[in-house]
DRENDO-1510 file (C-alpha; in Angstrom, 1 decimal, always signed):
<recs>
REC; n; res; u; v; w
REC; 1; MET; +58.5; +6.4; -201.3 .
REC; 2; ARG; +56.2; +3.5; -200.4 .
REC; 3; ASP; +52.6; +3.4; -202.0 .
REC; 4; LEU; +50.5; +4.5; -198.6 .
REC; 5; SER; +47.5; +3.2; -200.7 .
REC; 6; THR; +48.4; -0.2; -200.4 .
REC; 7; PRO; +46.1; -2.2; -198.0 .
REC; 8; PRO; +47.9; -3.5; -194.8 .
REC; 9; ASP; +47.0; -7.3; -195.1 .
REC; 10; THR; +48.6; -7.7; -198.5 .
REC; 11; VAL; +51.7; -5.8; -198.2 .
REC; 12; ARG; +53.8; -9.0; -197.7 .
REC; 13; VAL; +51.5; -11.0; -199.9 .
REC; 14; THR; +52.0; -8.6; -202.7 .
REC; 15; LEU; +56.0; -8.8; -202.0 .
REC; 16; GLY; +55.9; -12.5; -201.8 .
REC; 17; VAL; +54.2; -12.9; -205.4 .
REC; 18; ARG; +56.7; -10.7; -206.6 .
REC; 19; ASN; +59.5; -12.6; -205.5 .
REC; 20; ARG; +57.9; -15.8; -207.1 .
REC; 21; LEU; +57.2; -14.0; -210.3 .
REC; 22; GLY; +60.9; -12.7; -210.3 .
REC; 23; GLU; +62.1; -16.4; -210.1 .
REC; 24; ARG; +59.7; -17.1; -213.1 .
REC; 25; ARG; +61.2; -14.3; -215.1 .
REC; 26; THR; +64.5; -15.6; -214.7 .
REC; 27; VAL; +63.7; -19.3; -215.6 .
REC; 28; TRP; +62.1; -17.7; -218.6 .
REC; 29; VAL; +65.0; -15.6; -219.4 .
REC; 30; GLN; +67.3; -18.7; -219.3 .
REC; 31; PHE; +64.8; -20.5; -221.5 .
REC; 32; LEU; +64.8; -18.0; -224.2 .
REC; 33; CYS; +68.4; -17.3; -224.2 .
REC; 34; GLY; +69.1; -20.7; -224.8 .
REC; 35; LEU; +66.7; -20.5; -227.8 .
REC; 36; ALA; +68.3; -17.2; -228.9 .
REC; 37; ALA; +71.6; -19.3; -228.8 .
REC; 38; VAL; +70.1; -21.7; -231.1 .
REC; 39; VAL; +68.9; -19.4; -233.6 .
REC; 40; ALA; +72.1; -17.6; -233.4 .
REC; 41; LEU; +74.2; -20.9; -234.2 .
REC; 42; ALA; +71.9; -21.5; -237.3 .
REC; 43; GLY; +72.6; -18.3; -238.7 .
REC; 44; LEU; +76.0; -18.3; -238.3 .
REC; 45; ALA; +76.1; -21.9; -240.1 .
REC; 46; TRP; +73.8; -20.4; -242.9 .
REC; 47; GLY; +76.2; -17.1; -243.0 .
REC; 48; VAL; +79.4; -19.4; -243.6 .
REC; 49; GLY; +78.1; -21.3; -246.1 .
REC; 50; LEU; +75.7; -23.9; -245.1 .
REC; 51; SER; +72.4; -24.4; -247.2 .
REC; 52; LEU; +69.3; -22.7; -246.1 .
REC; 53; SER; +67.5; -26.2; -245.8 .
REC; 54; MET; +70.3; -27.3; -243.6 .
REC; 55; ALA; +70.4; -24.3; -241.6 .
REC; 56; VAL; +66.5; -24.5; -240.8 .
REC; 57; PHE; +67.2; -28.6; -240.0 .
REC; 58; LEU; +69.7; -27.5; -237.9 .
REC; 59; LEU; +67.8; -24.8; -236.1 .
REC; 60; VAL; +64.8; -27.1; -235.7 .
REC; 61; GLY; +67.1; -30.3; -234.4 .
REC; 62; LEU; +68.9; -27.9; -231.8 .
REC; 63; ALA; +65.8; -26.2; -230.8 .
REC; 64; GLY; +64.2; -29.6; -230.0 .
REC; 65; ILE; +67.3; -30.6; -228.0 .
REC; 66; TRP; +67.2; -27.4; -225.9 .
REC; 67; ILE; +63.5; -27.7; -225.3 .
REC; 68; VAL; +63.7; -31.2; -224.0 .
REC; 69; LEU; +66.7; -30.4; -221.8 .
REC; 70; ALA; +65.0; -27.3; -220.5 .
REC; 71; ASP; +61.8; -29.0; -219.7 .
REC; 72; ARG; +63.6; -30.1; -216.6 .
REC; 73; PHE; +63.8; -26.5; -214.9 .
REC; 74; MET; +60.9; -25.4; -216.8 .
REC; 75; ARG; +58.8; -28.1; -214.9 .
REC; 76; ASP; +60.2; -28.4; -211.5 .
REC; 77; LEU; +57.1; -29.7; -209.7 .
REC; 78; GLY; +56.5; -30.3; -205.9 .
REC; 79; GLY; +54.9; -27.0; -205.0 .
REC; 80; VAL; +51.8; -26.8; -202.9 .
REC; 81; PRO; +49.4; -24.0; -203.5 .
REC; 82; VAL; +48.0; -22.1; -200.3 .
REC; 83; LEU; +45.4; -20.0; -201.8 .
REC; 84; THR; +44.5; -16.9; -199.7 .
REC; 85; TRP; +41.2; -14.7; -200.1 .
REC; 86; HIS; +39.8; -12.2; -197.6 .
REC; 87; SER; +36.5; -10.4; -198.3 .
REC; 88; VAL; +33.5; -12.1; -200.1 .
REC; 89; THR; +31.0; -9.6; -200.6 .
REC; 90; GLU; +28.2; -7.9; -202.4 .
REC; 91; ASP; +28.8; -4.6; -200.5 .
REC; 92; THR; +32.4; -3.2; -201.2 .
REC; 93; ALA; +31.6; +0.4; -200.2 .
REC; 94; TRP; +32.7; +0.1; -196.5 .
REC; 95; LEU; +35.9; -1.5; -196.9 .
REC; 96; PRO; +38.8; +1.1; -198.4 .
REC; 97; TRP; +41.0; -1.6; -199.7 .
REC; 98; ALA; +38.0; -3.8; -201.4 .
REC; 99; ASP; +39.5; -3.1; -205.0 .
REC; 100; GLN; +42.7; -5.3; -203.8 .
REC; 101; ILE; +41.4; -7.9; -201.7 .
REC; 102; ALA; +37.6; -8.6; -202.4 .
REC; 103; VAL; +35.9; -11.1; -204.5 .
REC; 104; SER; +31.9; -11.4; -205.1 .
REC; 105; PRO; +30.1; -14.4; -203.9 .
REC; 106; ALA; +29.6; -15.5; -207.3 .
REC; 107; THR; +33.5; -14.9; -208.2 .
REC; 108; LEU; +34.4; -17.0; -205.4 .
REC; 109; ASP; +32.0; -19.8; -206.2 .
REC; 110; ARG; +33.0; -19.8; -209.9 .
REC; 111; GLN; +36.7; -19.9; -208.5 .
REC; 112; LEU; +36.1; -23.0; -206.5 .
REC; 113; GLU; +34.2; -24.6; -209.2 .
REC; 114; VAL; +37.6; -24.0; -211.5 .
REC; 115; LEU; +39.4; -26.0; -208.5 .
REC; 116; ALA; +37.1; -28.8; -208.7 .
REC; 117; ARG; +37.4; -29.0; -212.5 .
REC; 118; MET; +41.1; -29.2; -212.0 .
REC; 119; LYS; +40.6; -32.1; -209.8 .
REC; 120; MET; +42.5; -30.3; -207.1 .
REC; 121; GLN; +42.3; -32.1; -203.4 .
REC; 122; ILE; +41.5; -29.8; -200.7 .
REC; 123; ILE; +43.1; -30.4; -197.4 .
REC; 124; ASP; +43.0; -28.7; -193.9 .
REC; 125; THR; +45.9; -26.6; -193.1 .
REC; 126; VAL; +46.5; -28.5; -189.7 .
REC; 127; ASP; +46.5; -31.8; -191.7 .
REC; 128; PHE; +48.9; -30.3; -194.3 .
REC; 129; LEU; +51.1; -29.2; -191.6 .
REC; 130; ARG; +50.6; -32.6; -189.9 .
REC; 131; LEU; +51.8; -34.3; -193.0 .
REC; 132; ARG; +54.7; -32.0; -193.6 .
REC; 133; LEU; +56.2; -31.9; -190.2 .
REC; 134; ALA; +56.0; -35.9; -190.3 .
REC; 135; GLY; +57.9; -35.7; -193.6 .
REC; 136; ALA; +55.2; -37.9; -195.1 .
REC; 137; PRO; +54.6; -37.6; -198.8 .
REC; 138; MET; +52.1; -35.2; -200.2 .
REC; 139; PRO; +49.2; -36.5; -202.4 .
REC; 140; SER; +49.1; -35.0; -206.0 .
REC; 141; ASP; +47.4; -31.8; -206.9 .
REC; 142; VAL; +46.9; -30.7; -203.0 .
REC; 143; VAL; +45.6; -27.2; -202.4 .
REC; 144; VAL; +45.2; -25.4; -198.9 .
REC; 145; LEU; +42.5; -22.6; -198.6 .
REC; 146; HIS; +42.8; -19.9; -196.4 .
REC; 147; PHE; +40.4; -16.6; -195.5 .
REC; 148; ASP; +42.0; -13.8; -193.6 .
REC; 149; ASP; +40.8; -11.2; -191.3 .
REC; 150; GLY; +37.4; -12.7; -190.1 .
REC; 151; TYR; +35.0; -10.4; -192.1 .
REC; 152; LEU; +31.4; -11.1; -191.3 .
REC; 153; ASP; +30.8; -11.8; -195.1 .
REC; 154; ASN; +33.2; -15.3; -194.6 .
REC; 155; TRP; +30.1; -16.2; -192.5 .
REC; 156; VAL; +27.3; -14.8; -194.6 .
REC; 157; ALA; +28.6; -16.0; -198.2 .
REC; 158; ALA; +31.8; -17.9; -198.1 .
REC; 159; ALA; +30.6; -20.6; -195.8 .
REC; 160; ALA; +27.8; -21.6; -197.7 .
REC; 161; ILE; +29.7; -21.5; -201.1 .
REC; 162; LEU; +32.3; -23.8; -199.5 .
REC; 163; GLN; +29.9; -26.1; -197.8 .
REC; 164; ARG; +28.1; -26.5; -201.3 .
REC; 165; HIS; +31.6; -27.3; -202.8 .
REC; 166; ARG; +32.2; -29.7; -200.4 .
REC; 167; MET; +35.7; -27.7; -199.5 .
REC; 168; CYS; +37.2; -27.0; -196.2 .
REC; 169; ALA; +39.2; -23.8; -195.3 .
REC; 170; THR; +40.9; -21.8; -192.4 .
REC; 171; VAL; +39.7; -18.4; -191.4 .
REC; 172; PHE; +42.4; -16.2; -189.3 .
REC; 173; VAL; +40.8; -13.5; -187.1 .
REC; 174; SER; +42.3; -11.0; -185.1 .
REC; 175; LEU; +41.3; -10.6; -181.6 .
REC; 176; ASP; +40.4; -6.7; -181.6 .
REC; 177; PHE; +38.4; -6.8; -184.6 .
REC; 178; ILE; +36.0; -9.8; -183.7 .
REC; 179; ALA; +32.6; -8.3; -183.0 .
REC; 180; ALA; +31.0; -9.0; -179.3 .
REC; 181; ASP; +28.8; -11.8; -178.5 .
REC; 182; GLY; +25.8; -11.5; -180.3 .
REC; 183; PRO; +23.2; -13.9; -181.9 .
REC; 184; LEU; +24.3; -15.8; -185.2 .
REC; 185; ARG; +23.4; -13.5; -188.3 .
REC; 186; PRO; +21.8; -14.5; -191.4 .
REC; 187; SER; +23.7; -16.1; -194.3 .
REC; 188; THR; +23.0; -17.0; -198.1 .
REC; 189; ALA; +21.9; -20.6; -196.9 .
REC; 190; GLU; +18.8; -18.8; -195.9 .
REC; 191; PRO; +17.0; -18.0; -198.9 .
REC; 192; ALA; +14.7; -15.2; -197.7 .
REC; 193; ALA; +17.2; -13.8; -195.1 .
REC; 194; THR; +17.9; -10.0; -195.0 .
REC; 195; LEU; +21.8; -10.1; -195.3 .
REC; 196; GLN; +24.3; -7.7; -193.6 .
REC; 197; TRP; +27.6; -7.5; -195.2 .
REC; 198; GLN; +29.8; -4.9; -193.2 .
REC; 199; GLY; +32.1; -5.8; -190.4 .
REC; 200; TYR; +33.3; -8.6; -188.8 .
REC; 201; MET; +32.3; -12.1; -187.5 .
REC; 202; ASN; +31.4; -12.2; -183.7 .
REC; 203; TRP; +32.5; -14.8; -181.1 .
REC; 204; SER; +29.2; -16.7; -181.4 .
REC; 205; GLU; +29.6; -17.1; -185.1 .
REC; 206; LEU; +33.3; -18.1; -184.9 .
REC; 207; ALA; +32.6; -20.9; -182.0 .
REC; 208; ALA; +29.6; -22.1; -184.3 .
REC; 209; LEU; +32.1; -22.5; -187.0 .
REC; 210; GLU; +34.5; -24.2; -184.9 .
REC; 211; ASN; +31.6; -26.6; -183.9 .
REC; 212; GLY; +30.6; -27.4; -187.4 .
REC; 213; ALA; +28.3; -24.9; -188.9 .
REC; 214; PHE; +27.8; -25.3; -192.6 .
REC; 215; GLY; +29.0; -28.9; -192.3 .
REC; 216; GLY; +32.4; -27.7; -190.6 .
REC; 217; VAL; +33.9; -26.1; -193.4 .
REC; 218; PHE; +35.9; -23.5; -191.7 .
REC; 219; ARG; +38.8; -24.0; -189.1 .
REC; 220; VAL; +39.3; -20.9; -186.9 .
REC; 221; GLU; +42.9; -19.9; -186.2 .
REC; 222; PRO; +44.3; -16.7; -185.1 .
REC; 223; HIS; +45.6; -13.7; -186.9 .
REC; 224; GLY; +47.1; -11.6; -184.1 .
REC; 225; VAL; +45.5; -9.0; -181.8 .
REC; 226; ASP; +45.4; -5.8; -183.6 .
REC; 227; HIS; +46.4; -6.0; -186.9 .
REC; 228; ALA; +48.2; -2.9; -186.8 .
REC; 229; ARG; +51.7; -1.6; -188.1 .
REC; 230; ILE; +54.5; -0.5; -185.7 .
REC; 231; VAL; +56.9; +2.7; -186.6 .
REC; 232; THR; +60.2; +1.5; -187.1 .
REC; 233; GLY; +62.1; +4.8; -187.9 .
REC; 234; PRO; +62.0; +8.6; -187.8 .
REC; 235; LYS; +61.8; +8.9; -191.3 .
REC; 236; VAL; +58.2; +10.6; -192.6 .
REC; 237; VAL; +56.9; +8.7; -196.0 .
REC; 238; GLY; +53.7; +10.7; -196.2 .
REC; 239; ARG; +50.9; +12.4; -194.3 .
REC; 240; LEU; +47.2; +11.6; -193.4 .
REC; 241; THR; +44.9; +13.4; -195.9 .
REC; 242; LYS; +41.1; +13.3; -196.4 .
REC; 243; ALA; +41.8; +10.9; -199.5 .
REC; 244; ASN; +44.1; +8.3; -197.9 .
REC; 245; TRP; +43.3; +8.1; -194.2 .
REC; 246; ARG; +40.9; +5.4; -194.6 .
REC; 247; ARG; +43.3; +3.4; -196.7 .
REC; 248; LEU; +45.9; +4.1; -193.9 .
REC; 249; ALA; +43.6; +2.9; -191.1 .
REC; 250; TRP; +46.5; +1.2; -189.4 .
REC; 251; VAL; +47.5; +4.7; -188.2 .
REC; 252; GLN; +44.3; +4.9; -186.2 .
REC; 253; TRP; +44.3; +1.0; -185.0 .
REC; 254; ALA; +47.9; +1.5; -183.6 .
REC; 255; LYS; +46.6; +4.3; -181.4 .
REC; 256; THR; +43.5; +2.6; -180.4 .
REC; 257; PRO; +44.1; -0.2; -177.8 .
REC; 258; GLY; +41.1; -3.0; -177.6 .
REC; 259; ASP; +38.2; -3.2; -179.7 .
REC; 260; LYS; +38.3; -1.9; -183.2 .
REC; 261; HIS; +35.4; -4.2; -184.9 .
REC; 262; ARG; +33.5; -1.0; -185.9 .
REC; 263; TRP; +36.4; +1.3; -186.9 .
REC; 264; PHE; +34.6; +1.7; -190.5 .
REC; 265; ALA; +32.0; +3.4; -189.0 .
REC; 266; HIS; +34.0; +6.6; -188.3 .
REC; 267; THR; +33.7; +9.6; -191.0 .
REC; 268; THR; +36.8; +11.2; -189.8 .
REC; 269; PRO; +40.1; +9.9; -188.2 .
REC; 270; TRP; +39.8; +9.3; -184.4 .
REC; 271; ALA; +42.9; +8.8; -182.9 .
REC; 272; VAL; +45.4; +10.4; -185.3 .
REC; 273; PRO; +44.4; +13.8; -187.0 .
REC; 274; LEU; +44.7; +14.7; -190.7 .
REC; 275; GLY; +48.0; +16.2; -191.4 .
REC; 276; SER; +49.7; +14.0; -189.1 .
REC; 277; ALA; +52.9; +12.5; -190.5 .
REC; 278; VAL; +53.2; +8.9; -191.5 .
REC; 279; HIS; +56.5; +7.3; -190.8 .
REC; 280; GLU; +58.0; +4.3; -191.9 .
REC; 281; SER; +56.6; +1.3; -190.3 .
REC; 282; ASP; +56.5; -2.6; -190.4 .
REC; 283; GLY; +54.5; -5.2; -189.5 .
REC; 284; ALA; +53.7; -4.9; -185.7 .
REC; 285; LEU; +55.2; -8.4; -185.2 .
REC; 286; ALA; +57.9; -8.4; -187.8 .
REC; 287; ALA; +60.5; -5.9; -186.0 .
REC; 288; PRO; +61.4; -3.9; -183.2 .
REC; 289; GLY; +59.7; -0.4; -183.3 .
REC; 290; TRP; +60.7; +3.1; -182.8 .
REC; 291; THR; +60.4; +4.1; -179.2 .
REC; 292; LYS; +59.3; +7.6; -177.9 .
REC; 293; SER; +62.9; +8.3; -176.9 .
REC; 294; GLY; +63.8; +8.1; -180.4 .
REC; 295; GLY; +65.8; +4.8; -180.6 .
REC; 296; ARG; +65.0; +1.4; -181.6 .
REC; 297; GLU; +63.4; -1.2; -179.4 .
REC; 298; SER; +65.7; -3.6; -177.9 .
REC; 299; GLN; +65.5; -7.5; -179.1 .
REC; 300; LEU; +64.3; -8.5; -175.6 .
REC; 301; ASP; +61.4; -5.8; -175.5 .
REC; 302; TYR; +60.4; -6.9; -179.4 .
REC; 303; ALA; +60.6; -10.5; -178.4 .
REC; 304; ALA; +58.5; -9.7; -175.1 .
REC; 305; ARG; +55.7; -8.0; -177.2 .
REC; 306; VAL; +55.5; -10.9; -179.7 .
REC; 307; GLN; +55.2; -13.3; -177.2 .
REC; 308; ARG; +52.3; -11.3; -175.7 .
REC; 309; ASP; +50.3; -11.3; -178.6 .
REC; 310; LEU; +51.0; -14.8; -179.1 .
REC; 311; ALA; +49.8; -15.8; -175.4 .
REC; 312; ALA; +46.9; -13.7; -175.8 .
REC; 313; CYS; +45.7; -15.5; -178.8 .
REC; 314; ARG; +46.2; -18.6; -177.1 .
REC; 315; ALA; +44.1; -17.6; -174.4 .
REC; 316; ALA; +41.5; -16.2; -176.0 .
REC; 317; PHE; +40.9; -19.3; -178.0 .
REC; 318; ALA; +41.1; -21.6; -175.2 .
REC; 319; GLU; +38.5; -19.4; -173.3 .
REC; 320; ARG; +36.1; -18.6; -176.3 .
REC; 321; LEU; +36.6; -21.4; -178.5 .
REC; 322; GLY; +37.9; -24.3; -176.4 .
REC; 323; LYS; +40.7; -25.2; -178.4 .
REC; 324; GLN; +44.6; -24.8; -178.7 .
REC; 325; PRO; +45.4; -22.7; -181.7 .
REC; 326; ARG; +47.9; -24.7; -184.0 .
REC; 327; VAL; +48.2; -22.2; -187.0 .
REC; 328; PHE; +49.4; -18.6; -186.9 .
REC; 329; CYS; +48.9; -16.2; -189.4 .
REC; 330; TRP; +51.1; -13.2; -188.9 .
REC; 331; PRO; +49.3; -9.7; -189.3 .
REC; 332; GLN; +50.0; -8.6; -193.0 .
REC; 333; ASN; +51.8; -11.7; -193.6 .
REC; 334; LEU; +54.9; -10.1; -191.9 .
REC; 335; THR; +57.2; -11.7; -189.5 .
REC; 336; SER; +60.9; -12.5; -188.8 .
REC; 337; PRO; +63.1; -15.4; -187.8 .
REC; 338; LEU; +62.9; -14.4; -184.0 .
REC; 339; ALA; +59.1; -14.1; -184.3 .
REC; 340; ARG; +58.8; -17.5; -185.7 .
REC; 341; ASP; +60.9; -19.1; -182.8 .
REC; 342; ILE; +58.5; -17.8; -180.3 .
REC; 343; ALA; +55.5; -18.9; -182.0 .
REC; 344; ALA; +57.2; -22.1; -182.0 .
REC; 345; ARG; +57.7; -22.0; -178.4 .
REC; 346; GLU; +53.8; -20.9; -177.8 .
REC; 347; GLY; +52.8; -24.1; -179.5 .
REC; 348; PHE; +52.0; -23.0; -182.9 .
REC; 349; TRP; +52.9; -26.0; -185.5 .
REC; 350; GLY; +53.2; -23.4; -188.3 .
REC; 351; THR; +53.1; -19.9; -189.4 .
REC; 352; THR; +52.4; -17.8; -192.4 .
REC; 353; GLY; +54.8; -15.3; -194.2 .
REC; 354; GLY; +56.7; -17.8; -196.3 .
REC; 355; ARG; +58.6; -16.7; -199.9 .
REC; 356; GLY; +58.7; -20.4; -201.1 .
REC; 357; ALA; +56.3; -22.9; -202.5 .
REC; 358; ASN; +55.9; -25.4; -199.8 .
REC; 359; ARG; +58.1; -27.9; -201.3 .
REC; 360; SER; +59.6; -31.1; -199.3 .
REC; 361; ASP; +62.9; -29.3; -199.0 .
REC; 362; GLU; +61.7; -26.4; -197.4 .
REC; 363; ASP; +61.2; -25.5; -193.5 .
REC; 364; ALA; +57.8; -27.6; -192.9 .
REC; 365; SER; +56.5; -25.1; -190.4 .
REC; 366; VAL; +56.4; -22.1; -192.7 .
REC; 367; ILE; +53.4; -21.5; -194.9 .
REC; 368; SER; +53.9; -19.8; -198.4 .
REC; 369; ARG; +50.7; -18.3; -199.8 .
REC; 370; VAL; +49.5; -16.5; -203.0 .
REC; 371; HIS; +46.5; -14.0; -202.9 .
REC; 372; VAL; +43.2; -14.8; -205.1 .
REC; 373; GLY; +41.4; -12.0; -206.3 .
REC; 374; ALA; +39.4; -10.7; -209.0 .
REC; 375; ARG; +39.7; -8.4; -212.3 .
REC; 376; CYS; +42.8; -9.8; -213.0 .
REC; 377; ALA; +42.6; -8.1; -216.4 .
REC; 378; GLY; +41.8; -4.8; -214.6 .
REC; 379; PHE; +38.2; -5.0; -215.7 .
REC; 380; ASP; +35.5; -7.5; -215.1 .
REC; 381; TRP; +36.4; -10.7; -217.2 .
REC; 382; PRO; +35.5; -13.8; -215.6 .
REC; 383; TRP; +37.5; -16.1; -218.2 .
REC; 384; ALA; +40.6; -14.0; -217.3 .
REC; 385; ASP; +40.2; -14.2; -213.6 .
REC; 386; ASP; +39.6; -18.1; -214.1 .
REC; 387; LEU; +42.8; -18.5; -216.2 .
REC; 388; ALA; +44.7; -16.4; -213.6 .
REC; 389; LEU; +43.8; -18.7; -210.8 .
REC; 390; ARG; +44.4; -22.0; -213.1 .
REC; 391; ALA; +48.0; -20.3; -213.9 .
REC; 392; SER; +48.7; -19.4; -210.5 .
REC; 393; ILE; +48.1; -22.8; -209.2 .
REC; 394; ARG; +50.2; -24.3; -211.9 .
REC; 395; CYS; +53.1; -22.1; -211.5 .
REC; 396; PHE; +53.0; -22.4; -207.6 .
REC; 397; GLN; +53.3; -26.2; -208.5 .
REC; 398; GLY; +56.4; -25.5; -210.5 .
REC; 399; ASN; +55.3; -25.6; -213.9 .
REC; 400; GLN; +56.9; -22.5; -215.4 .
REC; 401; TYR; +55.1; -22.4; -218.8 .
REC; 402; TRP; +51.9; -21.2; -217.0 .
REC; 403; TYR; +53.7; -17.5; -216.1 .
REC; 404; VAL; +52.9; -16.6; -220.1 .
REC; 405; PRO; +49.1; -16.1; -219.4 .
REC; 406; LEU; +50.2; -14.6; -216.0 .
REC; 407; ALA; +52.5; -12.1; -217.4 .
REC; 408; ALA; +50.0; -11.4; -220.3 .
REC; 409; LEU; +47.2; -10.9; -217.8 .
REC; 410; GLY; +49.6; -8.6; -215.7 .
REC; 411; ALA; +50.5; -6.4; -218.8 .
REC; 412; LEU; +46.9; -6.0; -219.8 .
REC; 413; LYS; +46.0; -4.6; -216.1 .
REC; 414; ALA; +48.9; -2.5; -216.2 .
REC; 415; ILE; +47.7; -1.3; -219.4 .
REC; 416; THR; +44.0; -0.8; -218.4 .
REC; 417; ARG; +45.0; +1.3; -215.1 .
REC; 418; ARG; +47.0; +3.3; -217.1 .
REC; 419; LEU; +44.3; +4.1; -219.7 .
REC; 420; ALA; +41.4; +4.4; -216.8 .
REC; 421; PRO; +42.1; +8.1; -215.9 .
REC; 422; MET; +42.1; +9.2; -219.5 .
REC; 423; VAL; +38.8; +7.2; -220.4 .
REC; 424; GLY; +37.1; +8.7; -217.4 .
REC; 425; ALA; +38.3; +12.4; -218.2 .
REC; 426; ARG; +36.5; +12.3; -221.6 .
</recs>
């Protein structure tokens, strides 16, 4: 059964990371198998009468040759990292999946400093797509920055941090979660301000960002309409409980047409009651849904639903921001070939949800991303988080040697999570 606690926006991001890590494991298995074969050959030579010194000489020589030859596939460079953040906040209490997608402002500040020390070149998403679609050579050490969901804290904290580091990013917003028109709320750029962290940006703040607020650090692009999931079959995978209903907020969102920007203020489920079945599901724009009559939605109806959402985003952006959006971030990073074709017909230059590394031989309109988080060792350890970011970038670029620290941190995090309940019980 799928882990129902997985936050909706990280489902495909997590799967994408796992796929890439699986490829890295395969590369490392091949590399280590080659070394094992060298050791076995040297041992066999010693066993049939070669002197120990000659066996060691053979071992070192063959191992050296193998490492030189293997370096070609251990460093298959050419990937372009697209780094994705979500919430950047001092108040995580309101967000049920903050443990997986939130970082503190201090953490983001430090992570951007890591990019600066690595001498990464930050480019705008549309400029990145323009280069790829034209088949132009990509500058070395390029990285693209994304922020998903349009949380208010992106205005409160992230924008000022980006401005301080002179870096640009794209923020993706879902129409139903954009707060109503209102004044521009205080940010960390105003030292004495009382800050509000909970919730989502409003249209006034998005327009200000699009029009150059904070030095024009944020481009605003669409993330769909309702950010929900859609039931895809009759199979029951769980039930709503007091413990999980907030982490399964998509169940409520799916039954709540229109504005949802204050969903987190509810103390009990408001659209689907506790005890209700949670059925198998997928991203709302990623697959045909399960109809009330007990059958799968037709491809024609599915295509029409995708087209309506994309058209709604285009219309809202034209009316409220005076622009034609060029990049579409699929809700929960989930999509399908049909949905991509519709997005292209709707005028989008590129969409997210890729499983590759943004190489020159991949589809130029498909953007592959990697999520950036904190507590990569399972507890607060800034050095480990910085190492994980550096290693993720280098692995994404194609340097597989950097998989070693990622694997070590992943193992440490798994151990920490396993020990946490036992420590807490004492």
